[in-house]
N, C-alpha and C positions, 0 to 999 in steps of 0.2 A: 504494500500500500504506500501511496505517496506520503512522504514525511510531513509535508505541509497539511495534509488531510488528517493524519494520524494524531498529531499534537492536540488539536481542537477536541477530537473525539476523546482522547485520554483525559483532558481536562474537564469535560463535560461529565464524563464517567465518574471522575473523582468527586466532583461537586455533588452529583446525585447520591454517590455513596455516602458522603459526609452528611448530607441532609437526612438521609434515612438511617443513620447510625444511631442506635439507641443511646439515650443519655445515661451516664454512669459516672459519678464522681463521689468522693468522700471528703469531708472536712471535720476537723476537730473543734470542740466548743468547750471553752474554759468559762467559768464564772465564780464570783466571790472568792477571789484569791487571797484578799486581806493581808497583803504584805505589810509587815509592821506589827501584825499580831503574833501570837505564840509560835506558830509554825508556818506562817504564810509564805515567807520567802523559801523555806526549804521545800515545802510542798510544791510551789510554783516551779522551782529548779528541777524537781523529779519529774513534774508533768512535761516540761519542756524537753528534757532528755528523752522521755518516752515517746513523745511526738516525733523527735528526731530519729528514733530507732526505727520508724516505720517509713516505707517508701510509697504507701498508697494514698497519703493525705495531701490534698491539694492546697488548703489554706487553713487558717484558724480564725474563729471569731471569739471575742471575749466580751461577756455581757455585764460588766460593772462590778463595783466594789473591789477595785484593783488593791486598794490600800485598806488598812484599818482606819487610818487618818492620813490626810495629806499634810504630814508634818515630818521633820527630822530626815528628809531625804528618802522617805518611803517610796515615793513616786519614782525617784531616780533608781532605786534599787530594783523596782518592778521592771522598768524600762531596760535596764541593764541585762536582767534575766531574759526578757522577751526577745532582746536582739540577738540572742544565741539560737533562735529558731532557724531552721532551714527552710521553712515555708513562710509565705507572707501572712500577716495577721491584721485583723480589723478589730477596733476596740472602741468601747464607750465607757464613760464612768458610771458609778453607782451612787447611791445615797451616802455612803461612807466617804467617797471621794469629793463630794460637792457640799456635804453639810459640815464636815470637820476639815477645813482647809486653810492652812496659814497663808497660802498663795492667792486665796479668793478664787479658787477653781483655776487659775491661770496656768499653773504648772502642767496640768493634764494636756491642755491644748498645745502648750509649748513643746512638750515631749512627743506627743503623739499626733500632732497636726490639727486636731479639732475635736470637738465633743460629740461629732457624728460621723457617720460614713454612708457611702452609697456606691456600690459596685455590682457588676454583672458577671456571672460565671456560668458558661454553657447554657445560656438562655434564661438563666434564673437571676432575679434581681434581689439584692440584700440591702435593706435600708435600716441602719441603727442610729439611735438618737437618745440623748440623756433625758431623765425625768426629775432631776433635782432630788431633794429640795436644796435651794441655793442659800447656804450659810445659816439658815434658821430651822429649827427643829419643827417639823410638821409632816403633812403628807407629801408624797411625791407631787411634783407640779411640772408640766411642760410649758416652758416659758413662751410668751408671745413671739419672741425672735425665733425660737425653735419651731413652733407652729408654722410660721411663715416659710422657714426652710423646708419643712416636710411638705407643705402645700406646693412649693415650687418644684421640688424633687419629683413629686408624683405627677404633676402637670407636665413636667419636662420629659417624661418617658416617651420614646418614639412609638412604642406599642402599649397603649393604655391597658391592654389585656394581658401583659406579660406577667407570668407568675412572680409573685414577691413574697419573701420572708421579711417580716419586721422583727428587728432585734432590740429588745429593751432590757432594763434591769428589773423594774417592777412589773407585775402583772397588769393588764389593762382592766382594772377594776377600781373600787372606791379607794384603794390605797394610794391612787393618783387623783388628786382632787378635781382635775379637769379631764378625767379619762374620756368623757363623753365627747369633748372636742376632738380628741384623737380618733375616736371611734367613727365620728361623722366625716372626718378627713379621709380615712383609709377604706371605709366600706364600699365606696364606688369602684374600687380597684380590685384586682384579682389577687387578694391576700391569701396565701397558702396557710400561714400560721404566724403566731407571735411567739418567738423564742426569748425566754427570759430566765433570770436567776432570782435572787433575793431570798428565796425559801430554803436553798441549801439541800434540796432533795429532787428526785426524778418524779415528775407528776404530769399527767395529761389533763388539760383543762379546756374550758370554752369560754370565749369572751365575745359577747354580741354575735353568736353563731360563727365566730372566727376560732378555730382551733388554737389552743395555747399549750405550749410545751415548756416546763421548768425543768432546769438541769441541776444536778448536784454541784456542790462547791468541790474545788480542787483540794480543799483542806482534808486532812485524814480524820480529824475529829477523834472519836473514841475508837476508830477502826485502826488496824495495823497499816493500811495503805490509803492514800488519797486516790483521786480518779477525776475523770472528765467524761465528756460524751463524744462519741464518734457517730456522725450522721452521714448516711448513705443516701444519696439522691439518684433516683432512676427516672425513667421516662415517665412513669405513671404513679410513682410512690416515693415516700421518704421514710427511712427507718432510723431509729434511735437506739444506740447501744451504750451501756456504761463501759468504759474502759478503766480497768484498775492498774495503778502504777506499777504492780508486780508483773505486769505483761499479759494479764488475762483480759480478754474482751468477752463481756457477758452477753447472753442472748438478747435479741431485740425485745425491748421492753414496751416500745410504742411505734406505731406506724400510722402514717396518713397518706391519703390519696393525693396526687398532684393532678389538679383538674381546673377547669375554668369556672369560678364562681361568679354568680350575679346577685349581689346583695343590694343593688341600687334601689330596689323598690321595698326593702325591708324597713319596717319601723323599728325604732330603737326599742330593745326588749326591756331594758331597765329604766327605771324612772329618772326623769330629768331633775336636776337640783331644785329644791322647793324654795320659792321665794314668798310663799303665802303669809309668812310672819310680817312682812311689810304691810299687808292688809290688816292684820290683826292689831298691829301697833301703828295705826295710821296717824298718830300724833308726831311721828318722826318724819322729817322731809329733808331731802338733800337741797341745800341752797344752790350749790353748783357742784358739777362733777366733771373731771377730765381724765384723759388716758394718755400715757406716754408711749404705749406700744412696746415697752420693754419691761423686763422683770425688775421688781422694786423691793429690795430687802432692807430698806431703811425708813425710819419714821420721818415725818415732816418736821421742819423747824419753822417756828413762827417768829417773824420780825415785826417791826412796827406796823407795816402795811402789807407784808408779803407772806406767802407760804412758799417755802423753799424745799425742793425734793431732789433727790438724786436717783439714778437708775443704772441698769446694767450696760447701757450704751456708753457710760462714762460722762453723761451729761448732768449738769447742775441747772435746774430751772426754777425761776421764780414766778409765782402767780399773784395777781392781785387778790388780796384776802377777801375783799367784798364781793367781787363778780367772777373771779377764777380766770380772768384774762392774763395770757402770758405777757410778762414784763421783759424778762431777759433769759438768755441761756449762756452757759459757759461750758465748754468741751474739755474734759480731761483726756489722757491718753489711753485709759483702760477702763474696764468695768468698775462701778462703784457699788459696794454691798454694805455700806454704812450709812448712818444718819448724819445730816449736816447739823451744825451747831451755830447758833446766831447770838451775838451780843455786841453792844457798843457800835452798832452799825456795820459789823463785819461778820461774814460767814466763813466758818472753818469746815473744810471738807477733806476727808482722806480718801485716796483712790488706790486701786490695785496696781497702778503705775509707780507705786512706792513713794508718792508725794503727798504732802499736805499742802493744801491750797488755802489762801486767805483772799476772799473776794469782797467787794463793796456790796452791801446789802441792797442798795437802790438801783445799781447799774450792772452788777456782776463784773466790774473791772477787777483784774487781778492786782492785789497789792504785793503779794510775795508768795513763793512756794519754797518748801523745805523737803529736801530728798532724803529719804531713809534707805536702808540697805535691803528691803524686802517689800513685797506687796503689802498694802495697809488694808485691814478690814475693820479697824477699831473705830469707835465713836469718841470724838474729843469732848472735853468739857471746858468751858471758859469761866474763869474767875477774875474779875477785875481786869488787869492787863496781862493776864497769863493764860496759856493754852496747855492743858495736860492731856497727854495721849499715850496709850500703849501701842504696841507694834508687833511685827512678826519677826523682827531681827534680834530679839533678846534684849531690847532695851525699852525702858519707859522714860519719856521726855517732858520736859517743861519748855515751852517756847514763849518769846515775847510776842504779844498780840499785835503790836504796832509794826515791828520789823521782821518777825520770823526768826530772829536770832535765838540760839540755844541758850538757855539759862542754866539748866542742868540736865543731866541724864543718869539714869540708873541702869547698870549693865547686867543686872542679876535677875532677869525674868526670862527663863528659858522657853516658857510656853508663850504661844501666841495670844495676843489679847484682842478681843472682839467687842465687848460690852463698854458701856459708858461708865467711867470712874465716878466715885462719889467723893466730893470734897466736904470733909466733916471736921470742924474745928481746925487743927493744924495738920490733918492727915489727908492724903489721897488714897482712897481704898478701891481696889479692883481685883477681879479674879483673872486667872490665866489657864490655859489649857495644859496644865502641868500638875493638877491637883490642889493648887494653892490659891489662898486669898492673901493679898499683899496690902500692907499699909506703909506708906512712905511719907517722910516729912515733906510738906508741900513747899516749904522754902528752900530746902537743900537737896531733896531726893534721897536722903539716907533712909535705909530700911529700918522701920520701927518694929514691926513684927510680921510674922507670917502665920497663917492658919491652915491646917490641913487635917482637921478632925472628921472630915467626911469620909465616905467610903473610898477605898484604894482603887486606883484605875483611872486613867486619863479621861475616859468618857464619863466618869462621875465629877469631873471638875466643876467648881463654882464659877464658870467662865462666861456664861451667857446672861446671867442675872445682873441687874443693875441694883447694887446694894443700897439699902436705906439705913439711916441711923437717927437715933434720938436718945436722950437720957444716958449718954455714954455707952450705948449698946448699938451693935451693928446687927442687922437682920438680913439673911439670905435664904434663898431656896436654890436647891441643886438637882441634878438628875438622879441623886440617890433617894429622892422623895422625902428628904427631911427639911423641916424648918429649922434653922440654926440662929440662936442668939449669942453674939460674941462681945466680949468686953473690948470697948474701943481703945482703952488705954494700953492693954498688953496682949490682945489677941487670944485670951483664954476663953474657952467655951463656957457660957453660963447655962445654957440648956440646949438640948436637941430633942426634936419631937417628930415622930412619924404618924402622929394621930390623924393628920390631914395629909393625904398623899399629894405633894405638890411638885412642881418641876420648873424651875427657872423663871418664876413670875412672882414679883412681890412689889408692894407699893406702900406709901405712907400719906397720911392726911396732910393738908397744908399747915395745920397748926402743930404737926409732929406728936399728937396724942394718940393716934390709932395707926396700927400697921395692918395692911390688907394682904391677903394671899389668895390666889386662885388655884383650886385644886384641879387634878387631872380628871375628875368626874363630877361635873354639874355644879360644884358648890364653891362659893366664895365665903371667906371667913375673915372677920375683923378681930384683931387680938389687941390686948392691952400691954403696951411695951413697959409699962411700969411694974407689971407683975414679975415675981422671982421665977416663975415657970410659965409654960404656955397657958394662957387663960383667954378664951374667946369672949369677945364682946357681943358679937352676934354671928350666926352661921345661916347662910341663905342658899337654898337649892334653887337655882335659876334655870336648870335644865338645858345647859349648852351641850351636854353629852361628854364624850371622851375628848379631851383637849391637851395638846402638849406645845401649843403656840407660846413662845417666849415673849408674850406681849404683857408689858407691866401694867397693872392697874393703876389709873391716874385720877386723883381727886381734885376737884375744883369747885369751890363755892358750894360744898355740900352734895355734889354729885360725883359718884365714882364711875369712871368710864373704862372699859377694856375691850379688846378685840379677840377673836378666836381663830382657829386654824381654818375654819370653813367659811370665812367671810362675814361673820356676824359682828356687830358693834353694839355693846350693851351699856345702858346707863342705869346705875342703881342709886337709891337714896343711901348716902354714905353713913347716915346715922342708924339705919335700920337694916339695910340689905334688900329692901323691897325694890322690884323692877320699876323703873320709871318709863323705860322704852327699849326696844330692840329693833335693829334694822340690818338686813342683809344686803351688803353692798357688792359682794363677790362671792365666788366659790373658793378663792384663794386665801392664804394666810394673811391676817391683818398685822401690821407691825404696831409697836407701841403708838397708841393715839395721843393726840395733844389737845387737851381741852382749852377752849377760849374763856368760857364761864360755865355756869351751871347748866347751860342748855345747848351750848354749841361746842362741837369737837370736829377736828380735822383728822381724817384717817387716810393712811395709804395701805394698798394691798400688794401682794406679790405679783399680781397680773398687770401692774402698772396703773391701777385706778388711784385717783386722788378725789376725796369727796369731803365737803364742808356739810356736816349734818346738823340739823337743829331739832331737839327734843322738846316739843312744845308742851 
């Protein structure tokens, strides 16, 4: 046969053969590696070595909780171990990487490229994205910016009917406060399954008629060997097997068909979030509301005429207090996950670009910035002409408000600081993610005392609570679910009580005669700080459900205001605990609210909403 004729025939034959070739590939799946925990790094090294011992695996996906906490180089350790892989890997963070993060979640993206991925392999698309929570304890939450990315990614597919696997850390259920937004986005597409971790076990589930597959952790736990999942994808099916680090691959424990799903016409099976409480408490009305379109993990700051907020785009924005109109914007270089502070016409902001910014309250003009040695996630406090703030570089600083010049620094705070410090008498009091509460002399920065009588373990640190003090006593609540009363002079524990299960939320009346704590289940308690032991003044069950939002209760002119993890803002009579009003402004976590008077309060939510509410 003529060579010129033979070559096209062979080429066409090869293409037809490739098109008809059955799909068959294998990938490994790690999750919940928890590097920095007891055995995380060791188990991950063994899992990587086991993957490298096989020649049939095409790539690896990793579905979050890479570290126990993003501190002390844990993320760098994980990256170094994963770099030994002989196959490509695709990775997203989990709640341990984004909630406890001295880098303000920046290190993950810096090391791994981004917090999401999108790739195609042999006709199958894999889309992975993170679900928070971002720096604040609460449910998972898919940020507005991530939802935009997901929407653009799905709409950008050449073939809208292409088979897709979604990779998350959390399941697609109420453990993610805006799960329904994700469900609405993905259901019009040909989603084969949602692959996720978080539960540390093998489990086949279903989310809105979409199959869900949970994988075991790489940690060995109480077993002799750790493990992971090997996934086999064929033309019409996908199979899941557990691979033990001892070299044994277990039988298939789950199998799903690969087919074309049409869920476009399906109604959502689960209930939508319920906002009916806003009709029940019709006395509460928004005066104005705005949305930034970016995740917001900080409280608002109230100046003379302005509401000032920050968000994950790195933007500082000022709104007119009366009508909510935008007045000015200032752009930092990275995301902001802290609250701004206002005093003497100046705004202090900390950013994950490692800088402290001082802006003019009326115009947003930059007066000065101060560079630290690590990303900042802390809230500053201003007293007179001084700015006090913790950091992520092991230092606590005092700066001159007018010039930004360093007045003093204390180099003895190894844990990163996120909460607002308390200025009490001659002390600066704050917690850090190193198990300790610190008291420094506010004039010199010298250490006066440390407190570490809480439960041992970094995750129990009194680091997210904003301490309060009166009558020479400091009051805190921490993740160990204790209320603690500490002598302000020497840091000695006066009493500790677990009678009311609390977590990182405490407040004090304007006149300093009552301390307020919000429990993890339904109840707010007012206590007498003068008593030698825990003594309630009143206990009020206001039925907000289970709640772990580190939103401090704030009292103003006889009204106690607070927010919850599911977007509710409450107002109680501070003298009795009786409900004055409730309003649901969001499904996302509410940051610590700022009351203007007994009826008006400004609140921000993780979804980027800012609302001025009036409780009439």
